[in-house]
C-alpha positions in Angstrom: 0.0 0.0 0.0 2.8 2.3 0.7 4.3 1.6 -2.7 1.1 2.5 -4.4 0.9 5.8 -2.4 4.4 6.7 -3.4 3.7 6.0 -7.1 0.5 8.1 -6.9 2.4 11.0 -5.2 5.2 10.8 -7.8 2.7 10.8 -10.7 0.9 13.8 -9.2 4.1 15.7 -8.8 5.0 15.1 -12.5 1.6 16.1 -13.5 0.9 12.8 -15.2 -1.9 11.8 -13.0 -4.8 13.8 -11.9 -5.3 14.1 -8.2 -7.3 11.2 -7.1 -9.6 11.9 -4.2 -9.3 8.2 -3.4 -5.6 8.4 -3.7 -5.5 11.2 -1.2 -7.4 9.0 1.2 -5.0 6.2 0.6 -2.1 8.6 1.3 -3.7 9.8 4.5 -4.4 6.3 5.6 -0.8 5.3 4.9 0.4 8.3 6.9 -2.0 7.5 9.7 -0.8 3.8 9.6 2.8 4.8 9.7 2.1 7.2 12.6 0.3 4.4 14.4 3.2 2.0 13.7 5.6 4.7 15.0 3.5 5.2 18.2 3.2 1.4 18.7 7.0 1.2 18.4 7.4 4.0 21.0 4.9 2.3 23.3 6.7 -1.0 22.9 10.0 0.7 23.7 8.5 2.4 26.7 7.0 -0.8 27.9 10.3 -2.7 27.3 12.1 0.1 29.1 9.7 -0.1 32.0 9.8 -3.9 32.0 13.6 -3.7 31.7 13.7 -1.6 34.8 11.6 -4.2 36.6 13.7 -7.0 35.2 16.8 -5.1 36.3 15.5 -4.7 39.8 14.4 -8.4 39.9 17.9 -9.4 38.8 19.5 -7.1 41.5 17.3 -8.8 44.1 18.2 -12.2 42.9 21.9 -11.2 42.9 21.7 -10.0 46.5 20.0 -13.2 47.5 22.7 -15.2 45.7 25.4 -13.1 47.2 24.2 -13.7 50.7 23.9 -17.4 50.1 27.4 -17.4 48.6 28.8 -15.5 51.6 27.1 -17.9 54.0 28.5 -20.9 52.1 32.0 -19.4 51.9 31.8 -18.6 55.7 30.7 -22.2 56.4 33.5 -23.5 54.3 36.1 -21.2 55.9 34.9 -22.3 59.4 35.1 -25.9 58.5 38.6 -25.4 57.1 39.7 -23.5 60.2 38.3 -26.2 62.5 40.0 -28.9 60.4 43.3 -27.0 60.5 43.1 -26.5 64.2 42.3 -30.1 64.8 45.3 -31.1 62.6 47.5 -28.6 64.5 46.5 -30.1 67.8 47.1 -33.6 66.5 50.5 -32.6 65.3 51.3 -30.8 68.5 50.4 -33.9 70.5 52.5 -36.1 68.2 55.4 -33.6 68.5 55.0 -33.4 72.3 55.0 -37.2 72.5 58.1 -37.4 70.3 59.9 -34.9 72.5 58.9 -36.8 75.6 60.2 -40.1 74.1 63.4 -38.3 73.0 63.9 -36.9 76.5 63.3 -40.3 78.1 65.8 -42.0 75.7 68.4 -39.3 76.5 67.9 -39.7 80.2 68.2 -43.5 80.0 71.4 -43.3 77.9 73.0 -40.8 80.3 72.1 -43.0 83.3 73.6 -46.1 81.6 76.8 -44.1 80.9 77.1 -42.8 84.4 76.5 -46.3 85.8 79.3 -47.7 83.5 81.6 -45.0 84.9 80.7 -45.9 88.4 78.9 -42.6 89.2 76.2 -43.0 91.7 72.6 -42.0 90.9 70.7 -39.4 93.0 68.8 -42.2 94.8 71.9 -44.1 95.6 73.6 -41.0 97.0 70.5 -40.3 99.1 70.6 -43.9 100.4 74.3 -43.6 101.3 73.7 -40.3 103.1 70.9 -41.9 105.1 73.2 -44.8 106.0 75.9 -42.4 107.1 73.4 -40.6 109.3 72.3 -43.9 110.8 75.9 -44.9 111.5 76.7 -41.6 113.1 73.6 -41.9 115.4 74.7 -45.4 116.4 78.2 -44.2 117.1 77.0 -41.4 119.4 74.8 -43.9 121.3 77.8 -46.3 121.7 80.1 -43.6 122.8 77.5 -42.4 125.3 77.1 -45.9 126.6 80.9 -46.3 126.9 81.2 -43.0 128.6 78.5 -44.0 131.1 80.1 -47.4 131.6 83.5 -45.8 131.9 82.3 -43.6 134.7 80.8 -46.5 136.5 84.0 -48.6 136.0 86.1 -45.8 137.2 83.9 -45.5 140.3 84.4 -49.2 140.9 88.1 -48.9 140.4 88.2 -46.0 142.8 86.3 -48.0 145.4 88.7 -50.9 144.9 91.7 -48.7 145.3 90.2 -47.2 148.4 89.4 -50.7 149.7 93.0 -51.8 149.0 94.4 -48.8 150.8 92.2 -49.5 153.7 93.3 -53.1 153.8 97.0 -52.1 153.4 96.6 -49.7 156.3 95.0 -52.2 158.5 97.7 -54.8 157.7 100.3 -52.3 158.3 98.8 -51.5 161.6 98.6 -55.0 162.5 102.1 -55.7 161.7 
């Protein structure tokens, strides 16, 4: 229809065709149709723009929801990884502590064996010897105290005997 209207307009311009009242109606209807098509396009554009804004907002909301879920998942994963690392660290620390304890025990045993070969007494053996020396010293003091007491008693007896002898000598001499 547009093609026919153009031909009619061209013919009228050249003067070849007489103005056709029906042709003018056709041209007006074509213009009106094009205007309506143009307006329909603008309306479609406006609706798409409006719908696009709504779609954009919907996408933003979906993105926010996805972001929060992703952050939550990442946080959960990080917490799980942290807990696993801490557990592994404790396990390794326990193993290392056990290893150090074993190493220390082996070292002490070797030093003790070496000292024994050299004839060096252990702490317990020295403590036992000290206690034995204390016990002997106590026993010596008791014996010395007993001897001193016995010595005083014996000396008293000797003194009595001497006095008795003197007395008997004196009485013999008097008799003689």
